[in-house]
N, C-alpha and C positions, 0 to 999 in steps of 0.2 A: 246630752248631744255633744257638748264640748269634750267629754271623756272619750267618745267614739272617735272624733277627729284626732285627738291627741294619740290614741292607740294606733291609728293608721299612719299618721305622719312620723311617729317615732322610729319604726323600722327603716323608712326611707331616709330619715335624717342620719341614722346610724350607718346605712350603706354609703351615703354621700361622704360622711366623715371618714369612713374606712378607706374609700377610694382616695380621698385627699391625702391621708397619711401615707398610704402605700405609694402613691405617685411621687410624693416629695422624697421618699426614702430610696427611690430607684437610683442606681449608679450606672446604668447602661441603657442604651437605646432599645436593646432587645427586651429588657424587662419592662420598660415603659410601653413598648408596642404590644406586648402580651396583655398588659392591664387594659389598654385602650380597646382592643378588639374583642377580648374575652370576658372582662369583668365589669364593663360598663353596663352590661345587661342587668345588673342588680338595681339600676336606677330606672331603666325603661326596657321592656322586652323587645327583642329584634331577632331576625333570623340570620342575617349576615352583617358583618362589619369588615371594612377595609380601611387600612391606614396607609397614607401616602406621605412621603418625605420630599422635601424640596432639594433637587439636585443642583450641582454647580451651574448647569445650563439654565436654571430658572424654571424647570418643568417638574411636575409631580411624577414620582415613581412609586410603584407598589412596594411597600416594605413589609406588610404583615396582613394576614386575613384570619378571620375567626375560625377556630377549629383546625388550623393548619400549623405545623411546626415550622415550615418554611414554604415559600412561594416560588414557583418556577416562572421565571420571566418570559419563557417562550411558550407557555401553555396558551391555548385559544382564549381561555377566560381572562388571563392576565393581559394578553395583547389587546382584546376588546376593551377591557377596563382602563388600560392606559390611554387608549384613544378617547374613551368617554370622559375621563377625568380632565383631559385637555379642554374639552368643551365646558366642563364645570368651572375650570380655572378662569375661563374668559368671562362667564356670566356672573361669577362671584368674586371679582377682583376686589381685594381689600375690604370685603364685607365681613364684618365680625358677627358673632352670634351663630345660631343654628337656623338653617333655612330648609323648608320642606320643598320637595320636588316630586310630583306624581307622574305616572306613566303618560297620562294624557297631555302633559306639558312638554314632553321630550320631542326633539326634532325627528323627522321621519327616518333619517339615516341611522339613528340609534335604536329605533323601536324594535327591530327584529332581534338585535342582541339583548336589549333589555328584557324582552319577553322570554328569551331563552335562559338568561343568566340571573336576573334579579326579580324580586317581588315588585309589587305595584307602587309602593310608597317608600320614598327615600327621605333621609335627613342629611344635609351637608353641613359639616362644621369645620371651619378653618381655624388653625392654631396659630396664635400670635405670641411672641415672647414679651418680656417686660417693657421693651421700648417700642413695641408695635410692629416689629418685623415679622413677616409671614414665615412660618417654619414648617407647616404641614397641613394636611387635610384628612378628615375622617368622614366616611360614608356609612350610614346605617340603613338597612333595608328590611322591610317586613310587609305582611299582607294587609294589616289594619292601618287606618289613618293615624297620624301622630296627633297627640293631644297637646294643648298649650302648656299644661303643667309639666308634662314630660320635657318639652323644649326648654322650659326654665331651668330644670335640673341639669339638663345636658349642657346648656350654656355656662352654667356655673362650673361644672367639672372640667369643661374644655378650656376654661381660662386657666385652671390649675395645670391641665395637660400642656398647654402652650408655654407656661412659665417653666415647667420641668424640661420640656423639649428645648427651650432656649438655653437653659443652664447646661444641659448635656452638649449642646452645639458649641457653647463657649468653651467647655472643657476640651472638645475636639479641636477647636480653633486655637486654643492656647497650646495644645500639643504641637500642632502644625507650626505655630509661631516659634516654638522652641527649636523645632527641626531646622527651620529657616535660619534662625540666629546661629545655630551650630554650623550650618553650611557656610555662613559668612566669616567664619573664623579662618585663620591662616592655614589650619590643617586641611580644610576642604580645598583650598587653592592648590596646595601641594598634592593632594590626591588627584585633582584634575590634571595637573601637570604630569603626574606619574602615569595616569591613564593614557594621555596623548603620547608619552614616550613609549609606553608599552605597545600601543597600536602601531608605532613606527618601527618596531623591532623587525628586522628582515628574517623571514623563514622561507622554506621551500614549500610550494604548493604540493599537495599530495591528494591521492584519491584511493579509496578501497574498492576492491572488486573481487568476485569469486574467480578461482583459478583451478586448473587441472594440470597434473604432470603428464606430458605427452612425449612421444619420440619426434624429434624435429625432422628427421629424414626417414620416416617409416616407409616401408615398401608395401604397396597394396596388393594383396592376393585376390584376384578376381576369378569368377567362373569362366573357364575357357570356352564354354558352349552352353546352349540352353539345356536345362535338365532339372533333375530333382536331387538334392543332396541326400545320400543314403547314410553316410557315417562321417563323423569328424574324428580324426585319429589323434589329434593333439589337444590337451586341455587348455583352458584359458591361462595366459601368462606362462605357458609351458615353454621350456627351452628346446629349440630345434636346430638341427644342423643341415648343411646343404644335402639335398637328396632325400630328406625325411618326408614321409607321407603326411600330408596335411589333412585332406578330406577327399572323399570319393563321391562321384555322381552315380545315380542309379543307371545300370547298364542293360536293364531288361529290354527296353525298346530298341536300342542299337544292336544288341545281340540278335534279336529276332530279325531285324532288317538285314544284318550281315549274313545270317543263315539263308535267308531268301535270296539274297544277291549271289551267294556262292553257288547255290543250286541253279540259279538262272545262268550263271557263268558256265557251269558244266553243260547245261542244255545248249547254250549258244556255241560252245566248242564242238559238241557232237554234231550239231546242225551244220556247222562250217566244214567239218571233216566229211560229212555226207555229201555236201555240195561239191567239194573238191574232188571226191571220188567219181561222182557222176559226170564231172566236167571232162573226164578222159574220153567218154563215149558219147556224151550228149553236148553238142555245141551250144544248145540253148542254156545249159546250166553254167557255162563259163561266165555269163553275165551276172550270175547270182553270187559268184565267189567273192567279189569285192564287198558286196553288201553284207554277206555272212561274216567275213573277217572284221568289218567295221562294227558289227553288232557285238562280236566277241570283245573288241577293244573297249566298247562302251561298258560292258558288264565288268571288265577288269578294272576300269577306272572307278566304277561304283563300289566295287569290293575294296579297292585301295582307299577310297574316301572313308568308308565305314570302318576300316581297320585303323586309320589315323584317328578317327573319332574315339575308337575304343582305347587307343593309347592315351587320349586326353581325359579319360574317365577319372584317372587318379591324378591329383594335383600334388606336386612335390615342391619342397622349398628350394629356392635357387640361391639362398644366402643364409648365414647364421643369424640367430636372433631369438626373440621371444614372440609367441603368438598372442596378439592383442585382439580380443573379440569378447562377446558376451557369453551367454549360456549356450552350450552345444545343443541343448534341446530346442533352442529357438531356431536352429538351422536344419536339424534332421527332418526330412520330409518336406522341406520348403522348396518350391519351384524357384529357380534362378534363371536369369537371362545372361547372355554373353556379355562379359565386361562388368557384371554386378559384383561389387566388393563384398567378400565374405569375411576376411580378416586382414590384419596387418602384421608384417614382420618388423620388429623394432629392435634396435640396438640399445641395451640398457645404458651404455656409456654415452649415448646421444640424447639423453633426457633433457627436456626443456619445459617451458610453461606455455599454456594456452589460457589467455585471459579474455573474458567478454566484458568490456567496459561500456556500461549504459551511456547513451548519448547525453542525457541530462546530468551525468556525473563527469563528463569528459573535460580535460584540461589540455593545454598545449604540451605535447610530449615530443622528445627528440630521441633519435637512436642512441643507445647507450645510457638512457636514464636509469638510475638505480631502482631496483625492485627488491622488496623483502617479502618472502613467502612464509606465512604462518599456517603450517599444516594442522588439520583438524585433530590428527592423532598426536601431535606434539606442538601445541601452540606456544610453549615457552622457549623454544629454540628456533628462531627464525633462520631461514636459508636465504642466501643473497644471490641475486641474478641481475641481469641488465636487459634493457629493452632491445629486441632484435629487429622487429618489424611491426607495423600496424597497418590495418586496412585503410585505404583511401576513403572509402564510402562505408557508412554503417550497414550492417547486415542484421538479419533476424537471428537472435541467439536461440539455443535449444529451449530456453524458458519462454520464448516468444516476446522478447524485449529487443527493441532496436538498439544495437550495440556495435562498438568497434571491436574487431578481432585483432588481438595483440598477441605476439609471440615473444618470449624471452628466453635467454640462455643463462645457465648457471655459471658462476665464476669457476675458474680453473682450480684444480687441486682440491675440489670439494666433493664429498661423498654425495652422489646423486640419489635422490629419493626414488622409490619404486614408481614405475609408470602406472598411471591410473589413480594415484593418490590425489586428494583434493584439499583445498584450503582457501585462505584469503590472502590476497597480495596488497601491499601498499606501494603504489608507484609514485615516485617523487618527480615533480616537474621543475619549472623555473622558480627563481627567487622572487618573493613579493613581501609586502609588509603584513604584519599581523592583522591590521585593520582591514586590508583588502581580503585576507583569508576569511575573516569573520563575516564581512558584508558582501562577499561576491555573490552568493546564492540569493540573499534577499533582494539585492539590486537587480539581478538577472530576472527574478520572478516579477518584480515591479515593472521592469521594462517589457516583459512578456505580456503583462496584462494591460499596461497603459500605452506602450509604444513610444515612451519618452526616451 
């Protein structure tokens, strides 16, 4: 009989001895955590194990779980478990050894989560270091009740775990102490002084924003009347001279109306001539002469109106420049209304900048503020400009962002870029300290959220 007991106890003793040796030889908290949650099962079987370390605030935080390489602190399981361990910390304050806790003993507020995440029977073991300070907590869970001999083995190994955890914590504390002692040296004070001096260095506030090269005084070419564009005669960015044909409207409707009006005019004139001839012999017809002549004038005015509309079918340039618009196919066949802009005539020598500065990026800017343009096609060679004007109120940018509309002009004697090119501008504002430059946005965000 004694031989049977010795044969069953020998493997358990070997497992306990093996865990002792491996725990003592660990050099990091990660290694010790892995042994606690994954290899303690050689002493007592369990389904789940969770290891909690003591934070600086004095609360337990989930550090490792069995079967997982890492734990996500924002997972539903981790959130519930951190709340549950706070309850365990209250009821097992400074209680050494291993303690059983069954589902029936749990408060009602934790039973739903326990039923979802944990088996029915738990063992709670707190870890104390060599001088009796609490360092962590381990929780084991399984479906079968825990036996007293299993608790004895767990109590022994967790004394070893606590000593190892205390040693690793001392190593960490010793490292922190070295850091603090280094910070108390004269070099650290000089470093702080250098930081304050650096934060006091004056610099110009600046902001980055997307920009486009535009014509500052472009002439808008609009539809002279309602109609449908039949053809666009000039390509995008094409050079035009005064009198060049830009685009034409469809004349089918006006031509038909003009033919009808001209025939109606001929009929009115024939009718008026007939009335005038009858007026020589018929006194009654003399009263119809004025009405017939008035009808002729009405038809003549209608014909003159349609002829003027025919003359406005073709839109010509009234100044030299380049035609600025999109794709001709976007306009051909498109109905337009009177005054609707179709294109612009721009002078290449009158190129400037259009900048949409988002409201949350805005700084105080004055007319003449320096601007540097970095074109997307040539970002290594910036172009220099100055602020010309800015909108008083924010507008909605083409990207749908509330922004200030800013215009800038290039410096003299500089080769102007092609109208339509895009890039990024850096606009410089007033002078401020480097510290203000770094903390301006964080302070603004804090004031936005707190109102202080």
